[in-house]
N, C-alpha and C positions, 0 to 999 in steps of 0.2 A: 670811794677809794683816796687815800693819801698820796701824792708824789712829792718825793724831794729831789732837787736838783742841784748838786753842787758845782760851784765854778771856783777859778782864783789859784788853782794848782799850777806848777810850773817847777822850774829849775832856778836854783839861786847857790849862790856861793855861802859857805859858813859864815856866819856872823849876819846874814841878810835877812830880809823879812819878806813875808807873804801874809795876803789876808784871805782867808777863804770864805764864801759865801754859800749858803744854802737856801734856796726859796721852797717853801712849801705850797702846793695847791690841791685842790679838789676839796671833799667833805673833811675839814679839818675839825677836830675834836675841840670842844670849849676849853679845857684845861690840859696841858702837855707839858712834858719835859723834853727838851729836843737839846741835843749836842752832838760830840764828835767822837769817833773812834778812829784808830789807824790799825792797819795791819801791813806785816811785811810777809812775803812768800815764805811758807812752811811755819809761822806762827799764827798763834790765837790772836784774835782781834783785841786791842787795847783801849780800854776807855781812857780817853783825853781830858772831856770836860761837858758838862751840862748846866743847862739854866732851865728854871720853870717857869709857867705862864706869869708868876707872881715876881720874877727876876732873882731868885735864889740861886746862886752858883755853886758848883763843885768844879776842882780841878785837878787832875793828877799830880802828885807829886814830881814826876819825871819831867813835867813841864812849868809848874808854878813858878812865876815871876817872871816867865818867859813867853807863855800865852794868855791871852787874854779871850774870854767868850761873851758875847753880847746878842742880845734878842730885840728885835721890833715887832711887836706883835702887829700893828697896824699893816705894816707891809709883810707880814709873814715869813721873816726873814731871820735866820740865824748866821751869826759870823764868828771868824775865829782867827783873831790876830796874832800871828807869830813872829815873834821876834829873836833876836840871837839866834837864829838856827844852827844846828848841828848836824854833822853826817848821820848822826843815827836817828834823826827825826825823818829821816828818807822811808817814806811808806805811803800806801794808799790810804786817804783819809775819806772816812763815811759819813755821812750826816744821819742822824737817828732821831726818831720820835718815838715817844711812850705816850699813849694817849691813857691819861688818868682814870677817863671813864670806863672805857672798854677793855683797858689793860693790854691793848694791841700794841705790837712794834713794826717800825717802819724803816726802810732803809732806802738811803740813794744808792746811786750806781757808783760813787767813789770818784775820787780827783787824785792823781798822782803829784805828789811833792817829793823831787830830788834835791838834795844837799850836797854840794860837793866841798871837798875839803881844799 
């Protein structure tokens, strides 16, 4: 099984920065896409960014230019650098992994990000 553990969430004022980290452990797939989603109560989980094993990234329009995703395959980590944070970025942020070989999805437990105006 794959376990994903997020860290780095917290409270910050608008305009500030946070960096989220996600550590992957367990029986990791050879090829995967890792990424971040966020969710606020009462709304659907929203795609934020992803990065493949080969380094191809994708990022949502809502955060492009402010958020950057990166991945360290050797350390089995994925990161989300969030700059110029806005109150509307407030949400629970979830780490996600999609295994290319098995097509299974894995989720972390989430980390809260709160941005105050």
